C-alpha positions, -999 to +999 in steps of 0.1 A: -483-534-012-453-542-027-432-539+009-454-569+017-445-591-014-414-609-014-398-602-050-387-641-055-426-648-051-432-622-076-404-638-101-419-673-095-458-661-108-439-642-138-419-674-143-457-693-141-474-667-165-444-667-192-434-705-192-410-710-219-422-677-235-410-644-241-426-613-220-422-591-248-401-565-228-368-577-247-341-547-247-309-542-259-285-515-241-286-483-259-249-472-254-255-437-266-273-430-232-249-440-208-216-427-193-193-460-193-170-453-163-136-461-151-128-479-181-095-483-200-093-447-206-115-420-205-131-421-237-170-428-247-163-441-279-129-461-268-150-476-238-180-486-264-155-504-283-144-525-254-178-537-248-181-566-271-147-580-257-158-583-222-188-603-240-164-624-262-143-630-232-177-641-215-185-664-246-152-682-249-153-690-216-187-712-223-176-751-225-210-768-212-237-779-240-263-760-217-268-743-183-239-724-182-239-684-178-209-665-177-201-627-167-172-608-166-159-576-147-130-552-155-111-536-132-077-514-144-052-499-119-034-473-139-009-462-111+006-499-103-003-509-143-023-540-131-056-552-145-079-576-127-105-600-146-134-613-124-154-642-136-185-654-122-212-682-136-244-695-127-223-728-111-192-726-098-158-711-117-133-740-125-096-736-123-097-750-160-118-724-173-094-696-153-063-716-166-079-711-200-088-674-199-048-673-185-037-687-217-060-670-240-047-637-225-011-645-227-017-653-263-032-621-269-004-603-253+019-617-277+000-612-306-004-575-294+032-573-291+038-588-326+014-561-343+030-535-321+068-545-334+058-546-373+034-514-368+047-486-393+028-460-377-004-465-405-035-477-379-045-498-407-025-533-409-021-562-433-041-589-422-016-617-425+006-604-395+009-631-368-013-657-389+002-685-371-007-672-336-039-660-345-045-697-358-032-711-325-058-690-303-084-698-329-077-735-321-076-733-282-109-712-281-124-736-306-117-770-287-125-756-253-158-742-263-166-775-290-192-789-269-215-757-267-202-751-307-217-785-318-247-779-297-252-749-321-245-770-350-268-796-343-297-774-337-295-747-364-273-759-395-297-787-411-325-762-410-303-737-428-296-760-455-332-767-459-337-732-460-312-726-487-329-751-507-360-736-509-340-704-517-325-720-548-357-737-560-372-705-560-346-682-575-328-710-595-288-717-587-274-688-611-302-663-602-289-653-567-289-616-564-274-588-539-270-605-504-284-636-515-250-643-529-230-634-496-255-658-478-248-687-501-210-682-502-216-682-461-234-715-461-207-732-479-177-718-461-197-730-427-205-764-442-167-768-452-155-760-420-180-774-398-176-809-417-137-806-403-148-798-366-175-826-366-144-854-368-134-841-335-168-842-321-179-874-340-142-891-328-128-873-296-095-890-300-092-877-337-068-847-341-071-821-365-037-809-384-023-778-387-034-772-422-070-784-413-073-756-385-061-730-407-086-742-434-111-741-406-098-704-395-100-690-428-134-705-438-147-689-403-134-658-410-146-657-446-183-665-433-177-640-406-175-615-432-200-630-457-230-629-425-218-596-416-231-582-449-263-600-450-273-591-413-267-555-423-283-552-461-318-534-464-313-518-432-308-548-413-340-565-424-328-587-451-331-617-433-369-609-422-379-600-457-367-633-473-381-653-446-411-639-452-410-640-487-401-682-486-425-690-455-450-709-476-424-731-488-411-735-454-431-763-431-428-741-400-433-709-415-409-683-419-376-697-410-356-675-383-325-669-406-309-642-386-309-661-355-295-691-375-267-671-385-259-657-356-257-687-337-235-704-361-211-677-363-210-669-327-182-685-317-156-671-347-173-635-341-160-634-308-131-649-316-126-621-339-135-595-318-105-604-295-079-602-323-095-566-329-086-561-295-050-572-298-046-552-330-062-517-313-032-491-304-059-474-279-065-504-263-030-517-258-025-509-227-046-535-214-025-560-228+007-544-215-005-546-175+002-573-155-031-595-153-049-615-125-078-633-126-100-645-102-138-666-097-165-655-076-178-683-054-210-699-063-243-685-044-276-696-036-303-683-016-329-706+002-365-693-006-399-703+007-427-697-016-466-697-004-475-732+006-490-758-019-524-751-007-541-728-028-552-708-001-518-687+004-514-683-032-549-665-037-541-642-008-509-634-022-525-627-058-550-605-038-525-588-019-504-584-055-537-571-071-548-548-043-584-565-047-599-599-048-615-614-084-630-644-091-603-656-117-577-658-088-586-689-074-580-706-107-547-691-112-538-700-077-548-738-077-522-737-111-497-720-087-500-744-060-500-775-080-470-760-104-448-750-071-460-784-052-425-779-032-426-748-010-390-747-003-361-737-034-325-735-031-323-707-057-288-700-078-278-663-077-275-655-114-238-646-129-241-609-132-262-604-102-237-626-080-210-604-096-222-571-088-224-583-055-191-594-053-179-561-067-199-540-040-183-563-012-149-556+004-125-581+005-097-564+023-075-561-008-062-534-033-091-540-054-115-527-030-101-492-041-102-497-078-137-492-092-150-517-119-159-506-152-194-502-151-200-524-181-204-562-175-196-588-202-220-617-204-223-648-224-258-647-229-288-620-225-297-616-190-333-630-180-361-606-170-354-612-134-317-600-136-323-573-156-352-561-134-326-566-099-297-546-120-324-517-129-332-517-092-296-516-082-288-488-103-319-469-086-297-468-052-276-442-063-244-456-060-222-473-085-242-482-119-240-514-139-250-526-173-251-558-194-260-559-233-297-564-225-325-588-219-340-614-236-374-612-215-376-644-204-386-654-166-366-679-147-374-701-117-355-709-094-337-675-094-325-663-062-315-625-054-280-617-039-281-606-001-272-569-004-299-554+026-311-519+024-341-509+000-331-531-027-355-558-019-385-536-023-374-518-052-371-549-067-405-561-056-425-527-066-409-533-105-418-568-109-453-559-094-458-531-117-451-555-150-474-579-133-502-555-130-495-545-167-496-577-176-532-583-157-544-550-172-534-560-208-552-591-204-584-571-193-584-591-155-585-559-136-612-534-130-604-496-138-609-484-101-584-514-091-556-493-109-531-477-086-527-445-106-562-436-095-586-434-065-599-467-054-639-465-054-641-497-034-657-497+000-660-458-002-694-452-021-712-423-004-747-418-024-761-380-025-791-373-002-825-362-015-818-325-008-782-327-024-798-349-054-826-320-062-800-295-061-779-312-091-811-311-107-818-276-102-782-270-118-790-292-147-822-271-153-799-240-160-795-251-193-832-246-202-826-210-197-810-213-231-836-236-246-815-269-247-791-250-270-758-268-255-738-244-277-756-212-268-751-221-232-713-233-235-705-198-255-722-181-227-702-196-198-672-200-216-660-172-242-635-176-271-600-172-260-579-191-285 
């Protein structure tokens, strides 16, 4: 029974099964199927436009190369004309991060004011407005996130360049067609921009001139435009089609072109979303309000797994499957060897920690201001966080959503302490996914399924008299000369 199982134990189990791989449950938020409440205005379309802004704020908050995840919540008090951003990360929210966001927000307010002053009533404004301020915002964000951006560059750019060589060898440099031209232009723009940015990484004491930053900005925005064309072409399949076509000339098979382009333009794309935020008349009220920003304290949870002996893990697997199987002994040994430390201090991931904070009273005015139901995140949620949020939403109170899950299982992973039936709901949901995996692996017998009656230990054979009666029943068929259709037609007249 799931209520006998600790959800942490199940998450640890799933992380072992899908170590460094995806479980196939990847999913993105379908904005058309949800009603996002407590947004900037009471309008679904406008609220949906707010989602990438919160994701952008989360993404520009990342400064470390690795192991940093940010979540952002929005609360808006229209009566007092105040807005609060609540920031959570998987470690501790630093003062430097809060100062960075305050600086960016202040510059966005100034940019919004400049757009408003120059607006003539038309919604489509010239792109050269407030260019100097936009370059300043771009530079400040880029410098704050430089380490993370350089990690993306080092991981993806050389391979992207190699792929482009394969493409040109296949087509000829003068025979690129359609989106391939945009792809080539994007790579050239990225190369020029990243070559300038690389100077900062190679020599931290160096500085780019204002003109060089203006060049990086222009090239990055141009690359954004071309990449959007590439990603949208052929109904969104262009990258996969091209990679499949050229796979024989790529040493590791089809190149993940889409992911390379998305990663390399991620930071400029998020910055561009913030520029759109400042430009929007409908979203402008948010930038007119007085802004507060706070960080959620670091939270962790002490978790005890079954002991390092395989016996406890074997009992755990038998409980999960509701039956004993021979293969469980081998799995139990693997689990006991992998989790050789019984006690883990598990960090609560940022999106779950943020929801817990929003659901806790703090004896201030914001206790009475419901948060926007969408939480901005710097990266997709892990499978455990996705299931935990789904479980929380099952409680019937406030609903929260993120942009989706990357379908990976992480360990260590800790649940927020929120009491009530949440732990049991979570355990049932994770157990369901585990059982689905074992069933797909053909390691569970049919009668062990929870949707059917189990015959284990409940086999009651027929008596001899009952068996003779059953045989007598079958003899009825002989009245029809063994003709089954004649028998069926007699007993079941046509009604269709």
